C-alpha angles and dihedrals in degrees: 000000000000125000091248090052090049090052092046090051090047091047089053094049091046093051089044096053095049091045091049090052092057096040095052092043092049089054092051092049092048090061087070094066109118089003105073119117091249138017092248091055094044091056091042094052090045092052092047090050088056091050090056091044089054093054092046091054094049092050097040090050089050091045088054091051091050094049092051092203097119097257117136130193094281093051094049092047098043106026105057133088129234095263089054096058114092101192123138114270090234095068096051093057114115120265093244108175125340090269092059093047092051091047090051091049093048092054093048094040092054089047096047094047089061095040096051092045091055096044093054083079094049118134086228105088094201094053091044091053092048091049091049089060095038096051091063090053094041090055092054090045091054093050089049096050092039092055091049094049089050094046092050099037095049094038132081122344091255093049091049092051093050092045092053091044088055096048091046090047097051098035094093091062094056103077089066089071094062100032110103124214133188091287092053093044092049092049093047092051090058097044095253106101136057125258098246091186089059090050093060099080096046090048092051089048096049093046093039092055093052093045090051092051089047092051089240126144118237107235124236113266094219098125127040129189113214133165106093094103088057094048094260103132141171120259091261098073094062090055091047092049090046089061098038097046102032095106097050091042089051096045104022114206094011119158134197 
């Protein structure tokens, strides 16, 4: 395989994984529509889900173009199996209660703010353009999730307990966001990808500041769950895809 072919393959994988992150997170957040604890939250989570879906559409479309195999955004979203998705394990975790959703969102938002900021300088013009738009949305998302984590963490005894339980339960999935693999290393070497190792400290600082304000303890980082980037997922992704893909799986190639 030539060096150019290797870079093109890595570019496809890179666009695909970040598209998958946003697609799966959008699906999770969409599950709150009509179920959120208040109307304002219902609308906010729906809008945040749409933001993530927009990023997913851009990146999956671009991934299809890079692959050159005729797969578009819909085919990549609805035509792949669980093992073919490369999203982070964190984004596929169930919503749980509202505290768990806000903890998951805080962790992802703090990561994506750094990621998109780094990718605005990407040598890949398409990725840089997508990042330039996404950073504005991610900054709002981070303000929203931070405010809720503080509100719940520094609220009643019950809300504090639930928020700490959520942070503790999801913490093991956070290291994957800033743990580079061969694809990340390849993209960084050609000036396309973000330096994930360099995002670790700013992520800790963003999250740590919110947890401090929320009177929550930062968990130990003794154990980390990895595997999503290699298609090794928790049992939750299969159930999510079963709901998300059932229509296209039942009626392949259907159109509206």
